[in-house]
N, C-alpha and C positions, 0 to 999 in steps of 0.2 A: 544512635543511627547505625544501620547495618549496611556495609558496602556490598553491593550485589552487581552482577552482570546479567543482562538480558540480551539474548540473541534471537532475532527474527529472520528466518530463512524462507523467503518467498519464491515465487516463480521467476522474478526478474532480478531481485537484489537480495543481499544478505546484510543485515545491519546489527550494530552493536551499541548498547548503552551500558556504561558503567556509572553507577550513581550511589550516593549515600541516601538511604531511605529510612524514615522514622516509621516503624511498623504500626504505631497506634494512630498518629495524626495523618499519615500518608504524605508528609512533606518529602519532597524529592530534590536532592541537590545533584545536578548533572556534573560528572567529572570528565566523561569522554563519550562522544556520540559520533559514529561514523557509518558510512554506507559504501558497499562495493557492488557494482553490477556484475553478476556472475551468470545470469540467464540459465539458472538450473532447469527451468521448464522448457528449454530448447527442444522442440519436436515432440513433447509429451502428448499433446493433443492428438497428434497423428500416429505416433508409434506406441504410446502407452508405457514407454521406458525412459529412464534418465540416460542421456547420452554420456559416454565416457569422458569427452572433453568438458562437458558441463559439470560433471562430478569433480574433475580435477581443478577447474576454476574455483569451485566452491570450497574444496579442501585447502587450496592455497590461501583463500581469504580466512578460513578457520585458523590456519597456522599463524597468520598475522594477528588475528584477534586474540589467540591464546597468549601471545607475547604481551599484548596490551593488558589483558586481564591479570597476568602474572606481575607485571610491573606495578599496577595500581593496587594489587593485593585484595581483589574481590573475594569475599568469604563464601559466597554462594553463586552458582551459575544456573540459569534456566535457559535452555535452547528450545525454541518453538519452531516447528516446521509447518508450512501451510500448503497451499494448493498443489503445487507440482509434486511434492513428495506424497501427498494423499493419493494422487492418481497413478503413480508409477508402479509397475510390476516388480521392478528391481530395487525397491526402496530400501531393502536390507543392506545393499552395498553402501548406500548413503549413510544409514544408521551406523554401520560398522566403522566407516571412515571418520565420522564425527567423534565417536567414542574413543578411537585411537588417538585423535589429536587433542580433544578437549577434556576427555575423561568423564563426560556426561552424555547420556543418551538423548537424542533429539526427540521431543514429544511431537508426534504427528497429530496435531489437534484437529478437532472437527471445525467445520465452518461456524457453528454456533459458539464454540469456545473462542475462536478468533474474533468473532463479533463482540463478545463480552470484553475481551482485553482491549480492543480498539475503543469501545465506548468509554471504559474506565480511564484510559489514557487521554482521550480527547476532551472529556468534559470536566476533568479534575479542577481546572482553573476557571471554569465558566460559572455563571450565577446559578444558585440552587433553584431559583424560582422558575427557570425556563424548562420547557419540554423540548427535546432534541430528536432530530433524525440524523444519525451519524452514518456517513457513507464512506467506506474504505475501498477505493478502487485499486486493486492489485494487478499483478501480471496475469494470473490465471482465474481469479475469482473476485467478486465484489460482495462486500458485506453491508447489510442494511440493519441498523439497530435503532429502536426508539426507546425513550425512557427519560427519567428525571432523576439523576444521581444513581439510579439502579436500572438495569435493563428490564424493559417490559415486553419487548418482542424483538426477535432477531431472525435473519435469514441470509444464508450465503448462496449465491448463484454463480454459475460458471461463465461469467463474462469478465474478461480482464484484457489489458492492452496487448500482452504477448499472445494470448490464446486467439483473440480476434484478428490480430495482424496475421498470424500464421494461417488462420483459417480462410481469410478472405482477400488479403492484399497481394496482388501480383504485379502492380504497376507503380511507377513513381512519377508524379504523385498518384494516389489512388484514383481510380476512375469513379464516376458518379455511381455506377452500378456497384462497385466494391464498397463505397461509403454507405450506400443504401442497404447492402447486405449486412454490414456491421450494425447499422441502426435497427434493422429488423430483428437481429439476434438480441440486441439490448432491450427492445420493446417486449419481446417474448419473455426475457428474463425478468423484466420489471413486473409483468403479469404474474409470474411465479412468486416473486418477492411479496407482491401485494396480497397474496393469499394468507400470508403470515404477519406481515408488517404493515400497519396503516401508513401509507406513504404521504398522505396529504394532511395529516392532523397535527404534526409537531409544529411548534412555533418557529424553531430555528433549524436550518439545514447546516450541518457541519461536514466539511469534506477533508479527507485524509489521504496521505500517501503521494507518491511521486507524480502521478498524472495531474492530480489536483494542484499540488504546490507548484508544478511547472507552469501550468496554465495561469495560475495566479501571478507568478513572477513575470510572465510575458505581459499579462494585462496591466501590471503595475509599471511596466517599462523599465525594469531594473537593469542596470548595466552589467551586473553580475549577480549570481545567486546569493541572497542574503536572508537567512532564516529568520532573523530578528524583525525584518520588515514584512515577511510573509506570514509569520505566526499571528493569527487572529485578524488578518486582513479580511475585509469584506469585499467580495467581487460580485458585481451585479450580473444578472442573467444576460443582459445585453453584452457585457464584456466577455462572458463565457462564449456566447454565440460568435462574437467577432474574432476572438482568438481561434476558435475552431475553424471558422471560415478561412482565416489566414493560413493555418496549418494545412488544411485540405488542399490549398492552391500551391503549396510550396514543395520543392524537390528535397531530396535527402540533403544535398549540399547546402541549400538555403536554410533548412532547419538546423543543420550543423553549425551554421554561422551565427545562430541566435545564442548569445553567450550563456543564458540561463538554462539551456537544455543540456543536461548531462549527456556525454557521448553515447552512453549505454541506453539512452531513451530516444535517440533521434529517430530510430526506425519504428518505434511503437507509440510515440506520443500522439499521432493522429488518431489512432483507435482510442487511446485514453481520453482525449478531448471529446470525441464523439460520445463515449460512454457518459462523461460528465454532462454534456449538453442535454442528452436525452433524459438524464435523471432530473436536472434542473427544470426542464420543461414539463416532465411528468408530475413532479411534485408541485409545480406552480409557484416556486420560490422566486421572490424578487432578487435575492442575493444568496450567496453561500459564504459562511464563515470558514476560513481556512485554518487548519491546525497543524502545526509541526509536531505536536505531541500526539502519540498514537499507540499502536499495539505495543511498541517497545516500552513505553512508560507503564502500560498496563501489566506487562510481563514483569518489569522490575518491582512494581508494587506487590505483585502476587508472590514474588520470591521472599520479600521481607515479611 
């Protein structure tokens, strides 16, 4: 077994996985998994730059993660940066800061690379006989990947809960017009994704990342966030629609009072739920399988 650390820095959150991985079998034993909301993508859609305060929040999380990695003795580290840092003019400031703290350079990966890591992480424990459409709803982008053990087609499109919230939402709760503007953006992005990825052919729809797991936690009626109950839960299309309707009608304070919603997602979960609902309807899926294993697991496996 090789002890590795994988870090995924996205538009809304930065996450760490330290695990022992068998490089030949792909067996992964999780030692530490954690997430910090840093909102690195704050304002990027509008300004094209990473904000100084967003960089400092991210660097603070990196310093905390560096301590965990040191204590657990990971032999190798891979730091992957996704949508926000792809889009930013000043991304070199981000790269330099991460190198100074962790000693490794963040890899600003393409959307297709992100999709492949997500697929590998999400389907590792699922049956080989199934065909999958894996959907990873992030803060700045969403990845669509089809395959069976190996990626057959992938596409990343610029719809994410942070990007769409900043672009369209001005009221609390969002107005009907704002919600429809989000839906319209998602439908347009789905048309783009469908040029590359056959959205309706896979037998099983698998959903990843915070928007999906939060909607699932609400649908399951959990009193607190419990990844063991969320992982591989099956959430019906009707449940997705009901949770989305509930979130659309709620104020910021009402959403904040829902115990399974992380404080850093309260302002963007409505957009995330709308993205998920539009995807489920477009695919025509009766249900979605929710996975807590995702791009982080794919990154850890790639290190080993």
